[in-house]
C-alpha positions in Angstrom: 8.4 51.1 62.4 9.9 48.5 59.9 10.2 44.8 61.6 13.8 44.4 60.6 14.5 46.9 63.3 12.6 45.4 66.2 14.4 43.6 69.2 12.0 41.8 72.1 13.1 41.0 75.6 11.5 37.8 76.9 11.9 38.1 80.8 11.0 34.7 82.9 12.8 32.4 80.3 12.7 29.4 82.6 9.2 29.3 82.2 7.7 26.6 79.4 5.4 29.7 78.3 8.3 31.7 77.5 9.5 28.8 75.6 6.3 29.0 73.5 6.9 32.8 72.8 10.3 32.5 72.1 9.5 29.7 69.4 6.8 32.1 67.8 8.7 35.2 67.6 11.9 33.6 66.6 10.3 32.2 63.3 9.1 35.7 62.0 11.6 37.2 59.4 14.4 39.4 60.9 13.2 40.0 64.6 15.7 39.7 67.6 14.7 37.6 70.1 16.7 38.2 73.8 15.8 36.4 76.7 16.9 36.5 80.5 16.2 34.9 83.8 18.2 34.6 87.2 20.1 31.2 86.4 23.1 30.8 84.4 21.2 29.3 81.4 17.4 28.7 81.0 14.8 26.6 79.0 13.7 29.4 76.6 17.5 30.5 76.2 18.6 27.1 74.8 16.4 27.5 72.0 17.8 28.4 68.2 15.1 30.7 67.8 16.7 32.7 70.8 19.5 35.5 69.7 20.9 36.2 73.2 20.1 34.9 76.4 21.3 37.4 79.7 21.6 36.3 83.6 19.7 39.0 85.7 18.7 39.5 88.9 15.5 37.4 90.1 12.3 39.5 89.7 10.7 37.7 92.5 13.2 37.4 95.2 15.3 40.8 94.0 12.6 42.9 92.7 14.7 46.0 93.1 17.7 44.6 91.6 15.8 43.5 88.6 14.5 46.8 88.0 17.7 48.6 88.1 19.2 46.0 86.0 16.3 46.4 83.3 17.0 49.8 83.3 20.6 49.5 82.6 20.2 46.9 80.0 17.4 49.0 78.1 20.0 51.6 78.0 22.4 49.5 76.4 20.6 47.4 74.2 17.2 49.3 73.0 13.7 46.8 72.8 10.6 47.9 71.1 8.9 45.5 73.6 9.5 43.7 76.6 7.1 40.4 76.9 7.1 38.9 80.5 5.3 36.0 81.2 4.8 35.4 84.9 2.6 37.7 87.1 5.5 38.6 89.3 7.6 40.2 86.6 4.5 41.7 84.8 3.1 43.5 87.6 6.4 44.9 88.9 7.2 46.1 85.6 4.1 47.6 85.5 4.4 49.4 88.9 7.7 50.9 87.8 7.1 51.3 84.2 7.5 55.3 84.5 10.8 55.3 85.8 12.6 52.5 83.0 13.1 54.7 80.1 12.3 52.8 77.0 10.1 49.8 78.9 7.2 49.2 76.4 4.9 46.2 77.8 1.7 44.2 75.9 -0.6 45.1 78.8 -3.2 47.5 79.9 -2.3 50.0 83.0 -1.7 48.5 86.0 -4.9 49.9 87.5 -6.8 48.1 84.8 -4.7 44.7 85.6 -5.6 44.9 89.1 -9.5 44.8 88.2 -8.9 41.6 87.0 -6.0 40.4 88.9 -7.7 41.6 92.1 -10.2 39.0 93.1 -12.2 40.9 95.1 -12.2 43.6 92.4 -13.0 41.5 89.9 -16.0 39.7 91.9 -17.4 43.1 92.2 -17.1 43.9 88.8 -18.7 40.4 88.1 -21.7 40.9 89.8 -22.4 44.7 88.2 -21.6 42.8 84.7 -24.0 39.9 85.3 -21.5 37.0 85.1 -22.0 34.6 87.6 -19.9 34.0 90.7 -20.0 31.9 93.7 -21.7 33.6 96.7 -18.9 36.1 98.1 -18.1 37.2 101.3 -15.4 40.4 101.5 -13.0 40.8 104.6 -10.5 43.1 105.4 -8.8 40.8 107.9 -9.4 37.7 109.7 -10.2 39.1 113.0 -13.9 40.0 111.2 -14.7 36.5 111.1 -17.4 34.9 112.9 -16.0 31.1 112.1 -19.1 29.7 113.6 -21.4 31.5 111.6 -19.8 30.5 108.3 -21.5 27.7 105.9 -19.1 25.0 105.1 -17.2 24.0 102.8 -15.6 27.3 102.1 -13.0 28.6 99.9 -10.7 31.0 101.3 -9.4 33.3 98.6 -6.7 36.0 99.3 -7.6 39.0 96.8 -4.1 38.8 95.4 -2.2 35.8 94.4 1.1 37.6 95.1 1.7 40.5 97.7 4.5 43.1 97.2 5.8 45.4 100.3 7.7 47.6 98.0 11.0 45.5 98.4 9.6 42.0 98.1 6.9 39.6 97.3 5.2 36.8 99.0 2.9 34.2 97.6 -0.7 33.6 98.7 -2.3 30.3 98.5 -6.5 29.6 98.0 -7.4 26.7 100.5 -10.6 24.8 101.4 -12.0 24.8 105.1 -14.3 22.2 106.0 -14.8 23.2 109.4 -14.5 26.2 111.7 -11.6 24.4 113.5 -9.7 24.1 110.1 -10.7 27.8 108.7 -9.2 29.1 112.2 -6.1 27.0 111.5 -5.9 28.3 107.9 -5.8 31.8 109.5 -3.2 31.0 112.1 -0.9 29.6 109.2 -1.3 32.0 107.1 -0.2 35.5 108.8 -0.7 37.7 105.7 -4.8 37.0 106.3 -4.7 39.3 109.4 -4.1 42.1 107.6 -4.9 42.0 103.9 -8.0 41.3 102.2 -9.6 38.3 101.1 -13.0 36.5 100.7 -14.7 33.6 101.6 -16.6 31.8 99.3 -18.9 29.0 98.4 -17.5 25.8 97.1 -19.0 25.2 93.9 -18.8 21.2 92.9 -17.7 20.7 89.5 -15.0 20.8 86.8 -12.6 23.6 85.8 -13.1 25.3 82.4 -11.2 28.3 80.7 -11.5 30.9 77.9 -8.2 32.2 76.2 -8.4 35.4 74.9 -6.4 38.5 73.1 -8.2 42.2 73.1 -6.7 45.2 71.3 -7.5 48.3 73.1 -11.1 47.2 74.5 -11.9 45.3 71.2 -12.1 41.1 70.9 -9.6 39.9 68.3 -9.3 35.8 69.1 -10.6 33.5 71.5 -9.2 30.3 72.2 -10.3 27.2 74.4 -8.9 23.8 75.5 -9.7 20.6 78.0 -7.1 19.4 80.6 -7.2 15.6 79.9 -4.4 14.7 82.5 -2.6 16.8 85.1 -0.1 17.0 87.8 -0.9 16.2 90.8 -3.4 13.9 88.8 -6.4 15.5 91.3 -6.1 18.7 89.7 -3.0 21.1 88.8 -0.9 21.9 86.1 -2.0 20.4 82.8 0.2 17.9 81.3 -1.7 16.7 78.4 -4.2 19.2 77.0 -6.4 19.1 73.5 -7.9 22.2 71.9 -11.7 22.6 71.6 -14.7 24.5 70.7 -14.8 27.7 72.5 -18.2 27.6 74.6 -20.6 30.2 73.7 -21.5 30.9 77.3 -18.3 31.0 78.4 -16.9 33.5 75.7 -19.7 35.9 76.1 -18.6 36.4 79.8 -15.5 36.2 78.7 -15.8 39.2 76.5 -18.3 40.9 78.9 -15.6 41.2 81.4 -12.5 42.3 79.3 -14.3 44.8 77.5 -16.1 46.5 80.9 -12.3 47.3 81.8 -11.2 48.3 77.9 -8.6 45.2 78.2 -5.5 45.4 75.9 -3.2 42.0 75.8 -3.8 38.5 76.5 -5.8 37.0 79.4 -7.0 33.7 80.5 -10.4 33.7 81.9 -11.2 30.7 84.3 -14.5 29.3 85.5 -15.8 26.4 87.2 -19.2 24.7 85.8 -21.4 23.9 88.7 -23.6 20.4 88.7 -26.0 22.1 87.3 -24.4 23.4 84.0 -23.8 27.2 85.1 -20.0 28.5 84.9 -19.1 30.5 87.8 -16.3 33.0 87.2 -13.4 31.9 89.3 -10.1 34.2 88.6 -8.5 36.0 85.4 -5.1 35.7 84.7 -3.5 38.7 82.9 -0.8 37.0 81.4 0.3 34.1 79.0 -0.2 30.7 80.3 1.4 27.2 80.7 0.1 25.5 77.8 0.6 28.4 75.3 2.4 26.1 72.7 -1.1 24.1 72.1 -3.1 27.4 70.9 0.3 28.0 68.5 0.1 24.2 67.2 -4.0 24.8 66.9 -3.4 27.6 64.9 -4.1 30.2 67.0 -0.5 32.2 67.3 -0.8 34.2 70.2 2.4 35.8 70.8 2.8 37.0 67.2 -0.9 38.5 67.3 0.1 40.3 70.9 3.3 41.6 69.2 1.3 43.1 66.2 -1.5 44.6 68.4 0.6 46.4 70.4 2.7 47.7 67.7 -0.1 48.6 65.3 0.3 45.9 63.0 -1.8 44.0 61.0 -3.4 41.0 63.3 -3.5 37.6 61.7 -6.7 36.6 63.1 -7.1 32.9 63.2 -10.9 32.2 62.0 -11.0 28.9 62.7 -8.3 26.4 64.5 -7.9 22.6 64.5 -10.1 21.0 67.4 -8.6 18.1 69.0 -5.1 19.2 68.7 -3.1 17.7 71.5 -0.1 19.0 73.6 1.8 16.5 75.9 4.7 17.9 78.6 6.5 14.7 78.4 8.2 14.9 81.9 5.4 16.3 83.5 3.4 13.5 82.5 6.2 11.4 84.0 5.9 13.0 87.3 1.9 12.9 87.3 2.3 9.0 86.3 4.8 8.6 89.6 2.1 10.5 91.9 -0.7 7.9 90.5 1.6 4.9 91.4 2.4 6.7 94.6 -1.4 7.5 95.9 -3.1 5.0 94.2 -5.0 2.2 96.4 -5.6 -0.1 93.4 -3.9 -1.7 90.7 -6.3 -1.3 88.1 -6.1 2.5 88.3 -2.3 2.2 88.2 -2.2 -0.2 85.1 -4.9 2.1 83.2 -2.9 5.4 83.7 0.6 3.2 82.8 -1.1 2.0 79.5 -2.2 5.8 78.8 1.2 7.4 79.6 2.5 4.5 77.1 0.3 4.5 74.0 1.5 6.5 71.5 -0.2 9.0 69.3 0.6 9.7 66.0 -1.9 12.1 64.8 -2.4 16.3 66.1 -0.2 15.4 69.0 2.7 17.0 69.7 5.4 17.4 72.9 5.8 21.0 74.5 9.1 20.8 74.7 10.8 17.9 72.8 10.9 19.2 69.3 13.1 17.8 66.1 13.3 21.2 64.8 14.8 23.0 68.3 15.9 20.1 70.1 18.4 21.8 72.9 15.7 22.8 75.3 14.5 19.1 75.6 17.8 18.2 76.4 18.4 21.1 79.0 15.1 20.4 80.6 16.0 16.6 80.9 19.5 17.6 82.4 17.8 19.8 85.1 15.2 17.1 85.8 17.5 14.6 86.4 20.0 16.9 88.7 16.5 17.3 90.9 16.5 13.3 91.7 19.9 13.5 92.7 
């Protein structure tokens, strides 16, 4: 199929990763990029590389209305590919893919996705594949747990981060309990633990690390890695300043083992926690694009374009090398992180050090995630939304 006839629909247009996808694909010659989300306007829809933005029902809060809307939309405006960037939209569309004519997704089938996205299934797969995981005990409900017999601290990890009952989604959370009373409280506060599978995992002190990958029908195509330099909240969360780095050989080997074991197709983020003894323990696998996707593109690994080529059977432009030390800064997220340091820190030295880091410019190999001279509208949109939220 000639690329001049290609239209791609990107839902979840308020996500920063969606903006990265739009900027990537919108630069490809004669490729039409359409975005949608549940708000009248959206971050990625403001980009000069977006040809059309459409408001739609929320895939999270009105999932069945969203599926019905997409069915009608694809009838009126056929798209060769639909490329969602959130877990909710991805899994929702995979569940109803057969009932939506013309819906093509750049993912493995839902059964394969759940082998990785379901954390209980993932642990079983990792143990069978020789990939280190924290000691894990599997439960079907809280009533099976003897809280006095548990070794603390312990991580309460639901099998799924989102639960879908056929009509609506419910979010779950990973929690840490240090005592039997804390564990009992977690069970009482989260009713879904009564009748949905979860694990109790040993807590691993250490630091986080991840590998980003693209696979084409079971075969590895591209790997990438970065370091989180600053986060929101500061003690650990969303990356607001990150830097590309070499892919650690052991992490790549573990990620490749897992993804090949399920004949993976598409992108994935494989997350690890590096223990104090240097052992990388598998935490989870995200079967979608990640928040700091723009960093990989800036460093020379254009994952969205590679995924498009892999799905449509075109030659894939593999990056044999990428720029190590490339940085990406989410400016407003970094400002929030600075505010939290001033709010929570007990001493002025830490506050002033963080302020100096925030104000110190870097002119080489660092770009802003949203603010781009050649595509300024998303930054103005984000700033207006940010100021509106402060009122």
